C-alpha positions as CSV (number, residue, x, y, z in Angstrom):
1,X,-98.5,53.0,89.3
2,X,-97.9,56.1,87.1
3,X,-99.0,56.8,83.6
4,X,-97.4,55.0,80.7
5,X,-97.6,53.8,77.1
6,X,-99.0,50.6,75.9
7,X,-96.7,47.9,74.5
8,X,-97.5,46.1,71.3
9,X,-96.3,42.5,72.1
10,X,-99.1,41.4,74.4
11,X,-99.8,37.6,74.3
12,X,-97.2,37.2,71.5
13,X,-94.2,34.9,71.9
14,X,-90.8,36.6,71.6
15,X,-88.5,34.4,69.5
16,X,-84.8,35.1,68.7
17,X,-84.3,35.9,65.0
18,X,-82.2,33.6,62.9
19,X,-78.5,34.4,62.7
20,X,-78.6,36.5,65.8
21,X,-76.7,35.8,69.1
22,X,-79.1,34.3,71.6
23,X,-77.4,35.8,74.6
24,X,-77.6,39.3,73.2
25,X,-81.2,38.7,72.4
26,X,-81.9,37.5,75.9
27,X,-80.4,40.8,77.3
28,X,-82.7,42.8,75.0
29,X,-85.7,40.8,76.1
30,X,-84.8,41.4,79.8
31,X,-84.5,45.1,79.3
32,X,-87.7,45.2,77.3
33,X,-89.6,43.4,80.1
34,X,-88.2,46.0,82.5
35,X,-90.4,48.5,80.7
36,X,-93.5,46.6,81.9
37,X,-92.5,45.5,85.4
38,X,-96.1,45.2,86.5
39,X,-97.2,42.9,83.7
40,X,-100.0,45.1,82.7
41,X,-98.5,45.9,79.3
42,X,-98.0,49.5,80.2
43,X,-94.6,51.1,79.8
44,X,-93.7,52.8,83.1
45,X,-92.6,56.5,82.9
46,X,-89.6,55.9,85.1
47,X,-88.2,53.1,82.9
48,X,-89.2,55.1,79.7
49,X,-87.2,58.1,80.9
50,X,-84.2,56.0,81.6
51,X,-84.3,54.4,78.2
52,X,-84.9,57.7,76.5
53,X,-81.9,59.3,78.2
54,X,-79.8,56.3,77.2
55,X,-81.1,56.7,73.6
56,X,-80.0,60.3,73.5
57,X,-76.7,59.5,75.1
58,X,-76.1,56.8,72.4
59,X,-77.1,59.2,69.6
60,X,-74.7,61.9,70.9
61,X,-72.0,59.3,71.2
62,X,-72.5,58.2,67.5
63,X,-72.5,61.9,66.4
64,X,-69.3,62.6,68.3
65,X,-67.8,59.5,66.6
66,X,-68.9,60.8,63.2
67,X,-67.4,64.2,64.0
68,X,-64.1,62.6,64.8
69,X,-64.3,60.5,61.6
70,X,-65.1,63.6,59.6
71,X,-62.2,65.5,61.2
72,X,-59.8,62.6,60.6
73,X,-61.0,62.3,57.0
74,X,-60.4,66.1,56.5
75,X,-57.0,66.0,58.0
76,X,-56.0,63.0,55.8
77,X,-57.3,64.6,52.6
78,X,-55.6,67.9,53.6
79,X,-52.3,66.0,54.2
80,X,-52.6,64.3,50.8
81,X,-53.3,67.6,49.1
82,X,-50.3,69.2,50.9
83,X,-48.1,66.4,49.7
84,X,-49.3,66.7,46.1
85,X,-48.8,70.4,46.2
86,X,-45.3,70.0,47.6
87,X,-44.4,67.4,45.0
88,X,-45.8,69.7,42.2
89,X,-43.9,72.6,43.6
90,X,-40.7,70.6,43.6
91,X,-41.3,69.5,40.0
92,X,-42.0,73.1,39.0
93,X,-38.9,74.4,40.8
94,X,-36.7,71.8,39.1
95,X,-38.2,72.7,35.7
96,X,-37.7,76.4,36.5
97,X,-34.1,75.7,37.3
98,X,-33.6,73.8,34.1
99,X,-35.2,76.5,32.0
100,X,-33.1,79.2,33.8
101,X,-29.9,77.2,33.1
102,X,-30.9,76.8,29.5
103,X,-31.6,80.5,29.1
104,X,-28.4,81.4,30.9
105,X,-26.4,79.2,28.4
106,X,-28.2,80.8,25.5
107,X,-27.8,84.4,26.6
108,X,-24.1,83.7,27.5
109,X,-23.5,82.4,23.9
110,X,-25.4,85.3,22.4
111,X,-23.6,87.9,24.5
112,X,-20.3,86.4,23.7
113,X,-21.1,86.3,20.0
114,X,-22.3,89.9,20.1
115,X,-19.2,91.0,22.0
116,X,-17.0,89.3,19.4
117,X,-18.8,91.1,16.7
118,X,-18.3,94.4,18.4
119,X,-14.7,93.6,18.9
120,X,-14.3,92.8,15.2
121,X,-15.9,96.2,14.3
122,X,-13.6,98.0,16.7
123,X,-10.6,96.4,15.1
124,X,-11.5,97.1,11.5
125,X,-9.1,99.2,9.5
126,X,-10.3,102.3,7.7
127,X,-10.3,100.4,4.4
128,X,-12.2,97.5,5.9
129,X,-14.8,99.9,7.3
130,X,-15.2,101.6,3.9
131,X,-15.4,98.2,2.1
132,X,-18.1,97.2,4.5
133,X,-20.1,100.3,3.9
134,X,-19.7,100.1,0.1
135,X,-20.9,96.5,0.2
136,X,-24.0,97.6,2.1
137,X,-25.1,100.0,-0.6
138,X,-23.9,98.1,-3.7
139,X,-25.4,95.5,-6.0
140,X,-24.0,92.1,-6.4
141,X,-22.1,93.5,-9.4
142,X,-20.2,95.9,-7.1
143,X,-22.2,98.9,-8.3
144,X,-23.3,101.6,-5.8
145,X,-27.0,101.7,-6.1
146,X,-29.0,104.8,-5.2
147,X,-32.0,102.9,-3.9
148,X,-29.9,100.7,-1.7
149,X,-28.1,103.9,-0.4
150,X,-31.5,105.5,0.1
151,X,-32.9,102.5,2.0
152,X,-29.8,102.5,4.2
153,X,-29.9,106.3,4.9
154,X,-33.6,107.1,5.0
155,X,-33.7,106.6,8.8
156,X,-30.2,108.0,9.4
157,X,-30.7,111.5,8.0
158,X,-29.6,113.1,11.2
159,X,-26.3,111.3,11.0
160,X,-25.5,113.3,7.8
161,X,-24.8,116.4,10.0
162,X,-21.9,114.5,11.5
163,X,-20.2,113.9,8.1
164,X,-17.4,116.3,7.2
165,X,-17.4,116.7,3.5
166,X,-13.9,117.3,1.9
167,X,-14.4,117.1,-1.9
168,X,-11.1,119.0,-2.5
169,X,-9.0,116.7,-0.4
170,X,-6.8,115.1,-3.1
171,X,-5.3,112.6,-0.6
172,X,-8.7,111.2,0.2
173,X,-9.7,111.1,-3.4
174,X,-6.6,109.2,-4.4
175,X,-7.1,106.6,-1.7
176,X,-10.8,106.2,-2.5
177,X,-12.2,102.9,-3.8
178,X,-12.8,102.5,-7.5
179,X,-16.5,101.8,-7.7
180,X,-19.2,102.2,-10.3
181,X,-22.1,104.4,-9.3
182,X,-25.4,103.2,-10.6
183,X,-27.8,105.9,-11.5
184,X,-31.3,105.9,-9.9
185,X,-32.7,106.4,-13.3
186,X,-31.7,102.9,-14.3
187,X,-34.6,101.5,-12.3
188,X,-37.7,100.5,-14.2
189,X,-40.8,102.7,-13.9
190,X,-42.7,99.8,-12.3
191,X,-40.0,99.6,-9.6
192,X,-40.1,103.3,-8.9
193,X,-43.9,103.3,-8.7
194,X,-43.8,100.4,-6.3
195,X,-41.2,102.1,-4.2
196,X,-43.2,105.3,-4.0
197,X,-46.2,103.4,-3.0
198,X,-44.4,102.4,0.3
199,X,-42.6,105.7,0.7
200,X,-45.0,108.4,-0.5
201,X,-43.9,112.1,-0.4
């Protein structure tokens, strides 16, 4: 008989617990008794080695099962996330398409409107062009106003070089519009001061 480890159930009856299968319990008792085949309440090394190896095998099996469960869980969660991402992308793509379509409609209308305005300008007669310009620099009383003219021309000084002045051209003078020119001195001193505040020398 080799060395061993003492058992702790000497002289104690082994009773099957309540709510437990008696046949399964009987198998456990049989295996337990195999640990003390000589009846001396000493666990034999050989039997202990077998049981220890079986215990490790069972633990490894349980860990492998847990690994498989963890992997399956990861794959399931990953699939759910991929599906959510795909769904979100599809929604975003649809929203993107709708926004693009809306923007295309807006820019199409804007461009058409601008093109029409350009066409209208191209088709203006000389008198219509002059009327448009006079209106730009006149008051509501149809008086040409210096400050309106100045406000219009202040950033267009370079354009003045392109103007051909013909003060002695009688034909042009006869066809000119009859307008009243309002002197810049008719502005109140407060207005001039305020204007000079924004446009200092």
